[in-house]
C-alpha positions as CSV (number, residue, x, y, z in Angstrom):
1,K,52.0,-26.4,94.7
2,N,50.5,-25.2,97.9
3,G,48.2,-28.0,98.5
4,D,45.2,-26.3,96.9
5,L,43.0,-28.3,94.2
6,I,42.0,-26.7,91.1
7,A,39.3,-28.4,88.7
8,Y,38.6,-27.4,85.1
9,C,35.7,-28.3,83.1
10,Y,34.7,-27.5,79.4
11,N,32.1,-24.6,78.7
12,S,30.3,-25.5,75.8
13,A,28.7,-21.8,75.4
14,D,32.2,-20.4,75.3
15,E,35.0,-22.3,74.1
16,Y,37.5,-19.5,74.8
17,H,36.9,-19.6,78.4
18,A,37.1,-22.9,80.8
19,D,35.3,-22.7,84.0
20,Y,37.4,-23.8,87.1
21,V,37.0,-24.0,90.9
22,I,39.6,-24.0,93.6
23,S,39.4,-25.9,96.8
24,H,41.8,-24.8,99.8
25,D,41.0,-27.6,101.9
26,S,41.6,-30.9,100.0
27,G,38.1,-30.8,98.2
28,R,35.8,-30.4,101.1
29,T,34.6,-27.0,99.9
30,W,35.2,-25.1,96.9
31,E,35.3,-21.4,95.7
32,K,32.7,-20.1,93.3
33,P,33.5,-20.8,89.6
34,K,35.6,-18.5,87.6
35,K,36.7,-18.3,84.0
36,A,40.1,-18.7,82.7
37,Y,40.9,-17.7,79.0
38,F,42.5,-19.7,76.2
39,A,43.2,-18.2,73.0
40,K,42.9,-20.9,70.6
41,K,40.0,-22.2,72.4
42,L,39.7,-25.6,74.6
43,R,37.7,-28.7,74.7
44,N,38.2,-31.8,76.6
45,P,40.8,-30.0,79.1
46,Q,43.4,-32.3,80.8
47,M,45.9,-30.3,83.2
48,I,49.0,-31.8,85.0
49,A,51.9,-30.2,87.1
50,F,54.8,-30.0,85.1
51,G,58.4,-28.6,86.2
52,D,57.5,-25.1,87.6
53,G,54.1,-24.7,86.0
54,Y,51.4,-26.8,84.6
55,L,50.2,-28.0,81.2
56,M,46.9,-28.2,79.7
57,H,45.9,-29.8,76.7
58,G,42.7,-30.6,74.7
59,R,41.1,-30.0,71.3
60,S,41.0,-26.4,69.9
61,G,37.1,-26.2,70.3
62,N,34.2,-28.1,68.8
63,T,33.2,-25.2,66.6
64,E,34.9,-23.4,63.6
65,P,37.3,-21.9,62.9
66,D,40.1,-24.4,63.6
67,A,38.1,-26.8,65.7
68,G,39.7,-30.2,66.8
69,N,43.4,-29.5,66.7
70,F,45.6,-30.8,69.4
71,V,46.3,-27.7,71.5
72,L,48.8,-27.3,74.5
73,Y,48.9,-24.5,77.0
74,Y,51.4,-23.4,79.6
75,S,50.9,-21.8,83.0
76,E,52.8,-20.8,85.9
77,N,49.9,-20.5,88.4
78,G,47.4,-22.8,86.6
79,I,45.0,-20.0,86.0
80,E,46.6,-17.6,83.7
81,W,47.5,-19.3,80.4
82,D,50.0,-18.4,77.6
83,D,48.5,-18.2,74.0
84,G,49.1,-22.0,73.4
85,R,50.4,-24.1,70.4
86,I,48.8,-26.2,67.9
87,L,51.0,-29.3,68.2
88,A,48.7,-31.5,65.6
89,N,46.3,-30.1,63.1
90,R,43.0,-31.9,62.7
91,I,42.9,-34.4,59.7
92,E,40.3,-33.9,57.1
93,K,37.4,-33.3,59.4
94,E,38.5,-36.0,61.8
95,Y,39.2,-35.1,65.3
96,I,42.4,-36.5,66.3
97,Y,42.7,-37.3,70.0
98,T,44.3,-40.2,71.3
99,V,46.2,-40.1,74.5
100,R,49.3,-42.2,73.2
101,M,49.8,-39.6,70.2
102,H,49.6,-36.5,72.4
103,M,51.7,-37.8,75.2
104,Q,54.7,-38.4,72.4
105,I,54.0,-34.8,70.7
106,I,54.5,-33.5,74.3
107,K,57.3,-35.2,75.2
108,Q,59.1,-34.5,71.8
109,T,58.1,-30.7,72.4
110,F,59.1,-30.1,76.1
111,L,61.4,-33.0,77.1
112,L,63.4,-33.3,73.7
113,G,63.4,-29.7,72.6
114,G,61.3,-30.5,69.4
């Protein structure tokens, strides 16, 4: 919101923490990597500014327990995240991960009060 950029990436060694970097000069330079905590794990992180905060979604990790569920987190500052919520469970060992389905779930949850 102040013009800074933030980029997240998956940490395969620790799915409860995602690595992130911040730039204060439109991406010319970046701070040293830091870690953010995600209570339900996070794989394939995708973040967007939303209202007065940020949404991050992805899968609830790649390792058991509870791997592969569609999880959504909210943050006011893009660094400290809530406990998250499972919006869709993995189906019989298949990882559900389609953008269209996820956007419909997010729209229902946040925009329609579902």
